[in-house]
N, C-alpha and C positions, 0 to 999 in steps of 0.2 A: 743776774742778768738774764739767764735762760728762762727764769720764771716770768719775767716781764715780756720776753718774746712770745712765750706760749700764751700769755694773757692777750696780747695784741692779736695774735693769730686767731684765738678763739673769738674775740670780739668781731674780727673781720668775717669769719665764717658765720657768726650769728647774724650779722647785717645782711650777708648774701642770702641766707635762708629766709629772712623776713621778706626780702624783695623777690626772691626766686619763686614764682608761683607755680611753674611747671614741675610736675612730678610729685607735688606735695598736696594735691587735692584729695579729699576723702574718697577712698576706693569704695565702689559699690558693685553689686552683682549685675552682670550683663552677659549677653551671648552674642556680642558683635563679632563678626568673623575676623580672623587674623590676616595680616597682609605681610608677606615676606619683605624684609628690609626695613620694617617699622615695628613699633610696639604700641599697644593700647595703654594709655596712661591717663592721669587725671590732673587737671589744672585747677588750682585754688583760685577762685574768683571772689572778690570782695563785693558785697552788696552796697547799695547806696548808703546804708546805715552801718557799714563796716562789718557785717556778718560774713562768715565763710560759707561759700557754696562750692560745688565741684562740677567740672565740665569734662566729660569724656572726650578724648582726642587721640588721633594717631600721630606719632612723632617718629621721624626718620632715625634709623640707627647708623652708626658710622661704618666705614669700610671693614672694620674688624668685627662687625656684628654686635657691638656694644654701644652704649650711649655715647654721643659725640663729645669730643673735647671742645668746650665753648671757645677756647682760645684759637682753635683752627677755623672756626666758622667765619666766612666772609660775607655771606648773604643769607637772609632768612625769607622764606616764602610761606605765607599763611594762605592756604587754599580753601575756599568755602564751597560747600556742596550745593546742589540744586534742590528742587522740590522732592526728589526721591529720597532725601535724608540718607545719603550714601557716602559718607566720608571715606569709607574703605575703598570705593571705586576711584575717588578723586586722588587718594594717596597712591594707589596702584598706578594710575595714569601719570601722576607727577613723577614717580620713581622711574617709570619707563621713559619719560621725556628727559629726565636727568641723565639716564644711561646713554641716550642718543647724543645729548649735549657733550657728555664726557668723551665720546668718540671723536668729536670735533675740537674739543678743548679739554685736555686732561686736567686742567686746574679746577674744572667744575666736577665735583664728586661728592660722595656722601659724607666726606669730612668737612668740605668747605661750604656746602649748602645745607642749611637747616630747613626742613619742610615739616609743617604741622597742618593737620587737617582736622579742625574741630567739628564736633557733632552738635548741632542745634536741634536737640530732640523735641518731638511733639507727642501729643496724646496717642498717636497711632503706634507707638513703639514700646508700649507697656510690656514689661517682662522680656524685652529684647535689649533695649538700650539702657533700661533702668528697672529696678524692682518695683512691683506694684502688688498691693494687698487688697483683695476684694473683700467686700462686706463692711468696710469702714464708712464713716460719714462721707457725704458727697464731697469730692475733691480732696479727700485726705488719704487716699490709697497710696500716695507716694510718700514713703517714710524716710527716704534717704536724703542726702544733700544734693542729689542730681538736679542740674538745671534743665527745665523742660518748659517749652513755650506752647501756646495754643496755635494749632494749625501752622500757618506760615508767618505768624507775627514776628518771628525772629528776623525775617527779611526786611521788616519795616522799622527795626530799632525799638520795638515795643518791649514791655517788661515781661518777664517769665511768669508762669502760673504755678510751677512747683520749684522748690519746696513751698508749700502753700503759706507757711509762716514767714517766708522771706521772698516775697513776690515784688521786688523792686530792682531787678537786675535787667537793664536794657542790653540787648544783644550788641549794640554799638559800644556800650561800656565794656563788654567782654573784649572787643577788638582793641579798645583803648588800652586795656591792661596787658594784652598780648604784645602790642607794639612797644609799650613801655618796658616790658620785660626784655625784649630783644635789643632795645636801644640802651639798656643798662650796661655801660662800659665796664663796670665791675664784674659782670658776668661774661659779656661778649666784647672783649676789648678791641677786636679786629674786624668787627662787623661793619661793612661799608654801605649796605642798603637793605631795606625791608620792602618786600612786595606783598601787598594785600590783594589777593587774586580771587576771582569767582567766575563761574560760568553759569549761564541760564539764570535761575533764580538767585544763585550765588553772585552772578554778574549784576543783577539788580541791587543786591545787598551792598556790593562794593560801590556802585555808582551813587547810591543814596547816602552811604556812609561818607563818601568823598564830599558830598554836598553839605551835610549838616554835622559832620564829625568835628570834634573839638580840636583846636590847635594846641597840641600838647607840648610844643617847645622842645622837641627832641633834636639832638645833634645828629642823629643818624637819618639820612634822607629816606622818605617813604614814597613809593610809587603805587598807583592803583591800577590793576589789570582788570579791565571790564570786558568779559567775554560773552558775547551773544545774548544779552538780556532780552527778555520779551518786551519790556518797556522801560521808561526812564522817568525820573522826577523832572518836571519842568519848573524852571525858576521864574516863569512869567505866567500870566493868566490867559495868554494866547495859545492857540493850537493851529497846526498847519493845515488841517483838513477842513475845518468848519469855521466860518466867520463868527458864529455864535455857538460855540461848543456846548454851552450850558443848556441850550434848547434841545440838543440831541442827546446829551448825557448829563443829567443834573449833577452827578458826582465827579465830573471830569477833573476838577481841581482839588479834590480831596487827597490827602496823603494816602498812598504812595505815589500817585500820579502827579500831584501838584502840592502847593503850599497853602491852599485856601482854607483847609479845615482838617480836623482830626490829627493834628501833629502829635508826635510822641512827647513824653515828658523829658526825654533826653535833650540836653543842650538847649534849653529854652532861652538862655542868654543870647544865643544867636538867632534862633527862629523868631523870637519876639521882635527883632529888628526889621524883619520883613524880607521881601524877595531880593532886593538889591544886595543886602548883606550876605544872604545865602549864596547868591551868584558870585560875589567877590571871594567868598570862602572856597567855592568850587573851582574858580579859575586859578586860585593859588596852589591847587594840588597838581602834582605831576601825574598825568593819567595816560594810560595805554588803552586805546579802543581796539580790542581784538575782534575782528569781524570775519565770520565765515561767509564767503560770497555766495554759497549755495544754500544758505539758511533763509528760506522764504516762509518759514512756519508761522502759524498764528494759533496760540492756545490761551487767549485771554479769558479770564473768568468774569470780567465785567466790561462795560462799554468804555471805560476810561481810556485804555490804550488806543482804541480805534479812532479817537479824536486826533491822534498823532500820526496815524498811518494804518494801512490795511494789514500789514504783516511786519515781521521783525526787520526785514530788509528796508522797507520804506521808513519805518520808525527810526532806525539808526541814522539814516542819511538826513532825515528831517531834524533829528536831535543836533547833529553837528552843524547843520545849516542854521538852526536857531541859536545855538551856543557854540560858536566856532572854537575849535581846539586852539590852545595857546602854544607858544614856542616851546614850552616845557613838556608838551604832550607828544604822543605818537599815535598814528592811525595805521594799523596793519591789516592787510587783506590776505586771507588764506583761502584757497579754493576747496573748502569743505563745507559740510552742512552743520547741523546743530549737534556737534560731537566734541565733548570736552577733551577726550583723549587725543584726537587728531589736532585740535587747536593747540594743546600744550606741547605736543611732539613736533609741530611744524617748525621750520627755521625761525619764524617770527616768535613762536612760543618759547623756544629754547633761548633765544636772545634776550627776551624781556624777563623771563623768570630766572635765568641762571647766569647769563654771560655779561649783560650790560653792567658796567661799573663794578665788576667782580673784584677788581683790585683797588677800588677807591679813586680811580683817575677820572671819574665822571663820564667815561666813554659810553656811548649808546649808538646802536645801529640806526641808519636812516629808515624811513617808513618802508614796510614791505608791501609788495603787490602793486599791480597796475591800478591806476586811479579810477574812481567811479563817478566823481562829480567835482566841479571846480571848488577849490578851497578846502579839500579834504586831506591835504598833505602838509602838516606843520613842519616836518623834517623830510623834504623831498629827496628822492633818489633819482638821478638822471636816467637810470636804467628802466625806470617804471614808465609804462605807456600812459598817455593822457586819457581822460574820460572818452568813451566811445562816441562817435558821431552818430546822429540820427540820419538814416539814409532814406531816400525816396525823392521822387520828382513831382512836386505839386502842380496841378493845373493852374492856369491863369496867374502865374507868379506867386502862388501860395508857397510858404516855407514853414518849417516847424517852429512854433512859437512857445512850446512848452507842454508840460503834462499838468492837467487840471483835475480837481475833484469834480465828479459828476453830480453836483448838488443843485437841486432845482429851487426856484423861487415860488413855484406854484404847483398846480395839479398835473402838469405835463410829465413830471418825473425825471426830467433831464436838464442839464445845463444849457443845451441847445434844443430848440423846440421841435425841429422837424426831422423825422426819420425817413431816409430814402433807401430804396433798393438799389444796390450797386455791387460790383465786385468788391471783395474784401482785400483791398490794397490801398496804399496811399494815392496812387495814380487814379484808381477807379473812384474812390470816395471824393477826392478833391474835384475831379471832373464832374461828378454827379451834382455836387453842391454848386459849383460854378455855373453849370449849364442851367440850373434851376434858379439862378439869380441870387445866390447867397455868397457872402464874403468870407464866411468861416466854415471850415469842415472839421468835424471831430470824429475820430475813430475810437470805438469803445469795445473793449474785451476781445479784440482780435477779429470780430466779424460784424460789427454794427456801425453804420455810417449815419451821423447826425449833422444837420446843417442849421445855420442861422446867421443873423447879422450882428447879434450881440450875445455875449455870454451872460448867464444869470448872475445876479449880484452875489449869490451864495457860493458860486464856483471859486475855488481857491487854487492858485498855482502851487503845485507840490513838486517833489523831486522828480527829475526826468526818469529815473530808474523805475518809478512806479508804473511807467507806460511801456513795459518791455514785453508785452504779449505779442508774439509774431502774428502778422496778418495771415488770415486763412488762405488767401490766394497768392501770397508771396512771403515765405518764411524769412526772407532776408530783411524784411521791413517790419517795423513795429506799429501796432494798431491799438494803442492804449493798454488798458488793464482792467481788472475788476473794479468797477465804479471809478475808473480813471479814463480821461479823454486825452488822446494825442491831438492837440489843436494845431491846425494849419490855416494860415491866412496870409494876406499880402503885407501885413505888418502886425504890430501888437494888437491883439483883438480888443475891440471895444466891449465894455461890460456895463450892464444895466446899473443905474445909480441906486443908491440905497432907497428902499421904499419906506413909506411912512403912512401913518394913519391921518387922513384928512380931518382937520378939526371941525370944519363946517362946510356946508354947501347950501347956499340960500338960507332958508329958515331952519334947516336941519343941523343940529349940533351933535357931535359924537358923545356917546355916554358910556361906551365900553364894549368888551367882547363877551358874547353870551353863548351858552350852550344851545344846541338845537337837536331835534330828533324828528325824523321823517314821520314817525307815528304820532307825534304830538308837537306840532310846529310852534316855535317861539313866537313867530309872526304868521298869522294864519288867514288873513283876509284876501290877499291877492299876491300873485307872484309872476315873475317873468324871467327870462334868461336870454343872454346874448353873448356872442364872442366879442362884442364891442362894449362890454359893460364897464361903466365908470361910476364913481360916486355921484357925479352930476346927472347921469342918465337915470340912475335909480331914484334920485331925488325927484326928477321930473315924473317918473312913473308913479311915485308914491305921494304926489301932491294931494293934499286934503286928508291924508292919513296922519295919525299921531306919531307912528314909528315907521322907520324903514331899516332894513338890514341887508347886508350883502354876504354871500356864502359861496364857497367853491369857485372863486374867481369870477364867475359869470352869472350867478343867480341873484335876484333881487326879490325881497319879500316886504310886504306892507301889512300894517294892522293898526287898529286903535287900542289894542291891548298887548301887553308884553308878558310873555311867559319865559321859560328857560331860567338859567341861573348865570349870574355874573361870574366870569372867570378871569384869569390873568390875560392882559392885553397881548402878550407875546404869542398866545395860542391862535390868534387871528393873523396868520402870517402869509396867506396866499396873495399874490399880486392880482390886481384887477385885470381881466382879459383885455380891456380896452385902454388901459393906462398902467404900465408896469412900474410907475412910481407911487401908485396908490395901493392900499391894502383892502382886500375884499374877502374877509373871513377866512375860512379853512374848511376842512371836512368836519361836519357837525358843529361848526363854529360860525357865529354871525357877528359881523361888525355892525353895531346898532347905533342909530341916530334918533334923536327926539326932535319932533317938529314944534318949533316955538310959535308958528303962525296959528291963527284961529282955525280950529278944525272945521272942515266942510262936511256936509252930510254925505256919507258914503254908504253905499249898499254893497255888501259882499255877496258875490255870486259863487255858487258851487258848481263844479263840473263833474259829471259822471261819464266815464267811458265804458261802453259796452262792446265787447268783441263777439262777433257772431261768425261762425265758420262751420260749414258742413261739407261733406265729401262731394256733394252734388254741385256746389257753387264754384265759381272761378275767381272769387275775390273775398277778402276779409273786410267787413264794413265796420267803421267806427261811428257811433252816434253819441251825441251829448245833449244835455239840456241847456248848455251855453256854448261858449267858444271851446274849441278843442283844448285839451290839457296841454300846457306848455311843454311838459315832459314828453308828450307823444306816446305814453304808455298804452300798449295794445292788449296786454294781458299775458297770462301764463299759458304756454302752448307746448305740445309734444314735439320733440325733435329726435331725429335719428331712429325713428321707429321702422316700420316695415317699408316705408317709402323713402328712407334715407334722410339726408340733411335737409332741413327746411330752408336754410340759407347756405349758399355754396362757399363763401369766402371767409376764411378765418383771418381776422386782423391780428390777433396776438393771444397769448396766454400769459397772464401777469399776476404777480403778488400784489400789485397796486390797482387792480381792476375796480372800476366804478362805473356807474351808469353814464356819467358825463364823459369819462375818458373813452368809453366804447363808442358812444354816439359821435364824439369828435373824430375818432379814428375812422369810423365808417364814412363820415362826411369828407374826410381827407382823401378817401378812396373814391369819392363821388358816388357813394352808395347811400341811399336814403333810409334803408331799413337796417336796424341793428338788433342783435339778440345776445343776451348774456346767459352763460351756462356754466355749471360746475363751479360757481363762485369766482373763477379766474379767467374763463374763456370769453372772447368777444368774436361774434360772427356777424357778417354783413351781407347785404344783397340789394339789388335794385327791385327784386320781386321775390315772392315766396315760391319755392319750387313746387309746392302743391298747397291745397287749401289747408289752413291751420286747424288743428283739433285742440279745443280748449282743455286745459288741465287745471288742477287746483293746488298742486304741491310744489310750487316754486317757493322754497323756504330757505335756500342756502344764501347766507350773507355774502356780500361782495368782499373779496380779499383786501381791497383798498379802502373800504368804508363799510364797517359792520352794521351800520344803520340802514343800508340799502340791501335789496334782494337781487341776487344775480342767478336766477334760475335754480337748477338742481341737476342731478344726473338725468340726462336725456330730457331735460325740460329747459325751455327758453323763456326768459323775461323779454318780451318783444316790444320794441320801440320803433316808431316811424316818424321821420321828419315831415312827412306829407300829411295833410289833413284829409279826412274822408276815407275813401277806399284804398286799402293796401293791395297793390297789384299781385296777382298770382299767375304763374306761368301757365300757358296752355297745356292741356293734358298731353303728356309725352306719349310717343308711339314706339312700339317695337319695330326697328328697321327691318324690312323684309330682305334687305341685302346691303352690303357695304356700298358706299357712294361710288366706288369704281366698278362695282358689279362683280368683283372677283370672288366674293364670298356671299353665300346666301344663308338665310335663317333656316336652321334645322329644327329649332323648337326650344321650348322651356323644359329643363330637366331638373331632377332632384340632385342635390350635392350635399356633401358633409365635410366638415373640417377634419374629421377623423379618417375619411377615405375619399379623397378628391377624385372626381370623374375626369378632370383634366389636371395633370400633376405639376406643370411648370408655371409658376407665378411670374407675372410681368407687370410693369407699370401700366396703369389703365386710366380710367376716368371717363371714357366714351368708347363707342364702338370703333371709331376710326383710330383712336389712340391705341386700343388693344390690338387692332389689326396690324398697325405699324410695329408694335412691340413683338408680335408673334410672326413676323415675316419669316418664311421658311417652314412654318408648320402648316399642315393641311386642315387644322381645326383649331378654333379658339372660342372662348366664351367669356361673357361679362357677367359679374355677380355683385350683389350688395352695393350697387351704385358706383363703386370705383375700382373693384377688383377685376383682374384680368388673368386668364389662365390659357395655356396652350398645351397641345399634345399631338402625337401621331394618330391617336384614335380615342374615341370616347370610352370611358371605363365601363365595365360590365354592370356596375351597381346603379347606373343612371336609369331613372324611370321618367318617361316623358309625361309632362303635365300640360294642362291647358295654359296657353300663353298668357292668360290673364293673371296667373300667379307670379309671373316675372314682371312686377309692376313698380319697381324702384327706379326713379329718374337717375340718369348718369350724373355723376358729380361734376363733370366738366362740360356737359351739354344737357341741360334740363329738357330739351325737346325729344331726347331719346330715352329709351328704357334700357337699364343695365341690370337685369335679373332682380333678385331680392335675397332675403335671408334664406340660405340653403336652397336657392333656386338660381340656375344659371342659364342664360340665353346662349345657345350654341350656334356658331356659324361655321359652315364647311366650305371648302374650296374644291372645285372640280379636279378630279384626278384620282379617284379611288373607287373601289367596288362598294356598292350600297350594302350597309349592314342593317339599316332599318329605314322605314319610310313612314312619314306621318303627315297629316294635314291639320292645320289649326287655323282658327279665325279669331282675330282680335278686333274688337270694335271700340273706338274711342272718338268722341265728338262726331265729326262728319266724314271721317276717313275710314274706309274699310280695306283691310289687306288680307288676302288669302294666299298662303304659300305652301308649296310642296317641296320637300327637300330630301336629299340623300346624304347619309353620313358617310364620310370618306375614310377608307382604310388606306394602307400603304401600297395599294396597287398602282399601276403606272398611269392609267387613264380613267376618266369618269366624265359623264355628261350630266349637266344640271340645267333644269329649266324652271324659271320662276315667273309667275304672272301676278301683276298687281293692278288694282283698279285705280291707283293714284296716278295714272298716265305715265308711268315709268316702267319700261319693259327691258329686261336683260335677255338678249338672245342666247341660244344654246352655245356652249363653248367647250373646247377640248383642252385639257391640260395634262402635261407630264409632270414628273417630279422635278424637272429642271426648268421648265418654262410654261407660260400660259398666255393666251390671247383672249381678250374679251371685247365685246362691242356693246355699248350702252345706247339705247335710243329713247328719247323723250320727246315731248311735244315741242320743245324748243331747240334742242341740239342733238347731234349724233357724234359720238367720238369713239375712236378705237385706240386701245393701248396694249402694249406688250411689255411684260416684265419677266425678269429672271429670278427665281427663288434661290435662297441660300439654305444651307443645312441648319438644322436646329442647334441652338447654342447649348453649351454645357449647363448642367443643373446648377443653379445658384447655391451658395453655401453661406453659413454664418461666419463672417470674418471676425477674428478676435485680435485686436491690436495688442502689441507688446505691453506687458504690465497689467493685463486684465485677464479675468477668468470668465469663461462662458458658463452662466448659471442655467441656461436653457430657456424654454418657452414658458411664459406665465400668462394666466388669465388676467384680463383687465376689464372686468365688468362688475356689475352690482352697484352697491351704494357708495363705494369709494375707489379711487384710483390705486393701483398697485404701487405706483411711484407718483407722489403728488406734490413734491416740493418745488420743482421748476420744470419748464417744458418749452418747446418751440415746435413749429411746423414749417418745414422748408423744402424746396424742390431739389436741393442737393444733399439730402440726408443720407448718411452712412453710419454704421456702428462706430467707426473711428471718430467721426465728427461729433456724434452724440456723446460718446464717452469723454472726449476732450472737453466738451461744453459742461458736462456734469462735474467732472473732476475739477475744472477751473472754479466752479462754484462751491467746491468742498463736499460734494456728495459721493457716497459710497457706490451706489448702483446707478446705471444708466440703462434705459430700455428704448428700443425702437419699435414703432407700431404703425401699422397701416401705411407702410412705405415711406411716408414723409414726416412722421411725428417722432419726437424725442421727449422722454420723461426722465426725471431724476428724483432720487430720494436716498435716505439712509436705511430704510427698512422696506421689506417686501410685504405688502398688506394682503395679498391674495396668494393662492396656491399655484403650483406648477401645472402646466397643461401638457397633455400627451401629444397634442398636435395643434395645427392651426397657424403656426408661424411660417407661412409659405409665400408671403408677398416680397417681391424684390424691392430693393431700396430705390427711392426716387433719384438718388445721386449715383447709383451704380447697380445696374440690373444683373450683375454677377454676384451680388450679395443679398442676403435676406434681411428684411427689416420688419419682422413681426407679421401681423395680419389684422383683420377686424377683431377687436377685443382680445388681441394677443400681443404680448411683448417678448421680443428677444432681449434678455437681460444679461448685462455684463457687470462684473464686480471689479473695482479698482483695487489691486493688490496692495497699493501703498497708502490706502485710506487710513486716517487716524481720526478718532472722535474729536469733533470740533463743535458739536451741538449738544447741549446738556440740559438736564432737568435739575433745578435747584433742590437739594435735599434738605438743607438747613439754613436758616437765616435768623439772626437774633435768637428769639425763643420759639420760632416757628419750625415745625417739622413737616416734611412732605408726607402725606397720608396715602394718596392713590390718584390714579387717573380715573375719574368718575364720569358716568353718563349724566348728561344734563339735557334740558329741553326748554325751549322758549315758552312753552305753554305751562310748564310747572317747574319753575326755577328751583334748583337744588339749594341755593343760598339766595334768599329773597331780597337782600339789601345791597345797595350800590354805593359804597363809600366814595367820597370825593378824593380823587387821586391828583396830587400835584403834577402839573405837566400835561394832564389829560390823556385821552386814549392814544393819541399819536406818539406819545413818549412813554408808553406803558412799559414798566419792568416788573419783575417779580418783587424786587425790594420795595418799589414805590407802592405797589398794591398792598403788600403785607404791612408796611408802615401805616397806610391809610386805615386798614382794618384795625390795627392796634390802637390808633388814635381814637377810633370810634368804639373802643372797648369790645370789639368782636373777638370771639375765640376760634372761629372758623373762617377761612378766607380761601377764595379760589379765583383762578385766572382762566379765561376762555377766549377763543377766537382772536388771539394775538393782542387784543387791546381792551378786553373787558375785565372788570374787577368786581367781584361779588363777596358778600360777607354775611355772617349770621352769628348770633350769640348762643344758639343752641346747636347741639350736634345733629347733623342731617342724617336722614336715612338714605344712604346712597348705594348705587349699584356700580361695582367696578367695571370699567370698560373691558370687553372681552379681548382676548389675545388672538389675532388672526393667524392663519397658517403662515409660517415664515417669520412670525413675530416672536417677541420674548416677553414673558410675564414680568421680568425684572426691569424691562426698559419701557417706561411710559410712552416714549415717542413712537413705539411700534404699535401702540394701542389707540392711536388717534390723538394723543396729546403732543402734537408735533408742529404746531404753528410757532414760528419765531416771534418773540415779543417785538412790538413796534419800536420800543426804545432800546432793544439789545437783541440783535439778530442771532446771537450765539446761544440764547437761552429760550427754552420752550415756555409758551404762555397758553397752554391748553390747545384746543382745536375746535372743529365744528361739532357742536353738541358734546364736547369732551372738556372736562374741567380738571386742571391741576389743583388738587385739594390740599390745603394746609391746616394744621391744628396748632394753636398757641398753647405752650406748656409753661405756665406761670412759675412752676417750681424749678425749672431748669435754669442753669446759668447761660447767659447769652453767648452765642458763638461769635468769634471775631470774624468779620468779613462774611462772605457767602460761600457755603460749601456745596459742591456739585456731586451729582450722582454719576459715578463712573461705571459704565456698562461694558467697557472694553471694546474690542473689535468684533 
């Protein structure tokens, strides 16, 4: 009898050993760190063909420091690490959370809770997580049974790469075997629940496993704890941000983001049934959405997640809105960021991981945390507050209607067409739009106000929490977000209908969407443009021609011959400017029609524009052999030279700059002259500030259309809406005295940024503006068109020059002169002893002014007399340091005024907001901007406002310049300057905001890299950031890229090169793709001061791809160069170059 009992016991033990995979995996050499309270052990994992492999993991030890007694275990937690491949950290954090849970409930301890943290190793952990032998055949260096995946393929359920002879193990099959092991009642007879948990990339793994994981028929219930994933798999082909997500991101629906393509080989019995079956499978799972409410991060490596939301916060809320949680789910909010330890140790984490259903009674806590949006609480707790209300009082009955994506239908760039200047609050923006006659107001990014009567068709209503950027002028209110509009109107906003391609108009029939190039027009006989452009009006203009085409919403082209190349119809996506239900091409794309009527005899005319300008003339004249060019192009001219800005008003600085956008912006300002500079800047005016000087080096492509030219550094591509003569301002004069007569001209003096002759910088722009800024000072000076300086006395290094050397017009009053480069016009006030006397004569046009002046020191009184032949005479006056009286006599009027002066203000300083580091003063001149990624120019500029603007856009550095300008970037392209940052801020004259060609630079201490260079893709390897030229292309061939220039990504370009059998491929200027079959002889782009040779983005390859703004696609005359390695194994996904902080 005893022998029979022993035999039965032996058979039972044998059965348990066959099933019990933990602890029996093949041991292999590793150097993974130990974690107290756990052990490193090995799990035997069966491959799809039944072969043994081994998975390293951390397993909790019991309270006695030994392996747990399975009979005591009531709950099992499988915790999956993130991208850092750090199961040791996750095990440590889980043990810490369990310790805290134990203090609240003694039944939860290291005997009752099993915790296992598996390692899904990858190729970066050779000789750390598993042994590797160098020198063997490719891919055969892993000689153990260790399971290893390529990159992050484990998060997608893909198969392993090592052991190379057993490469059929899905990471999801690993989780199947682990849950089956814990559910085995022969091993864990008292186990009541299994939790499969993950955070960050581990959270993505768990969410996707819940969606397509197999139904294993286990008697032990499983819950899925999904902690702060960066993105989610969508069970539909729709996305919340874009109406046509495929047009923005061609791979948006590929696995892991969707179910459209590239699905793993795991559980094809389910995935082959389609989306509805996967959604039903997902809804049957008991899920816990664990959300850190302070986690607004964004670290996507592709465009796919951005179609679901701008950051992790928006994507989570969009996910549960699209796929509402079921009654078996929980949604927990914890007030922390992207922190797996804090999430697990929170009350919500303790409850879900260790306490819920610990005794098998089905108990679970209600949802944790105050609610964020309607419908986000499947298990509500009455103690939780409802979603926060949107505050603000809209004008004209406007109320908050929701948060919308700022997606445009056309070249305007926004969901609402009109941008207005207003205060940055709900009240100010709604009032500005209402008073302008618009029914809809939209607040964008905290500080921009947009108006319109209809939203664009492409605008999508997204979650309200995406519009939580505080208003600049009222932090208690919300004014949209990054690329998100807070929409206010009297009711649900009307939206444009879906646009379509008109099939025919009269005798013209649609034949397709064609490429176009300004240097080689597809239709080249005749063109016209209008803001009222429609298909019908273009057909009327092209009557008698064989073809007509529409481009850029407002342009119409005609010809009897057709060039270009047919492309996909979806690339012609811009709405016609005169009918927003019709499509009129796009950037470099023509909607083309063929005329079926008999052709008329048509003679094409050519137009030649010649710009003539000399310093002796007072106008710029345009002549042509026929009618003036519809574009109004006047030529390439010098800007910002010795005479200052040619045009006074900057309309914007934008990554979407085009000729059409700039001319429209100037027209909206009722200014007829427009100029484009630096690729991204738009300047306007009603007249030129001085006679234009022709240049030949306007070669910089426009940031919004690389086929157009937008000036260069200190060069303007000049356009005029007027025909004939372009007006030029009358020759400005040096004012002999201020208009109130209290200051008189002392003369033109030398100055230097390294040793200012007047040391206190103030807001300027004109003589009068500087006078007002320098109230209380006995002396002030104007320099470089817009600079203003004050002091108690003129510095000893000042050397008086002829007044003709101070010849730069004032930036705010082109009739006056405001010094020049290193030349300052000095004005003094009566009330000090003379330190120097000089007489100068300035002749300009018909006015002659002769002045004698006395420089004022800090003495108590002084007498000044000035005589002018221009019929204005200031009588002698006496002034003390506390008051002055002056009498001004002219041919028309006589007036007397008395004023009291104030003491000089304190010296302005560089204000450093909390969380930022002052990097000092930097040069900003030469061929490229020090910070070139984003910018603005505003009258309320301060370092705090500029740094907030740049940080909100994800940039590391912010820089203030020339009082009112702000620039952003992730790299400093130029070197530090020893001086010159002495201008006060336009928004606070107690703070410094750079100077002319000088930046006060701040660094965001919390910045993390979010903009990357692709290092590897498929068999392509990044080679270098190389110098390129339009006159001698580094790679001469241009492969056809699916989606075109406006959807350019590194992947689409490299795929196009591979399809054309090219072995070298390069991306340039955000949207250009080039290739070659032979190795080019290239020059590596130099590393500027402050740059890094290891970071291509610091060497000029820093323009975001048109199709993925998180990835670099070369730069201006800079190419991201890639080489194809046919002998290499293709990498899975896209690998990025990590340059750190």
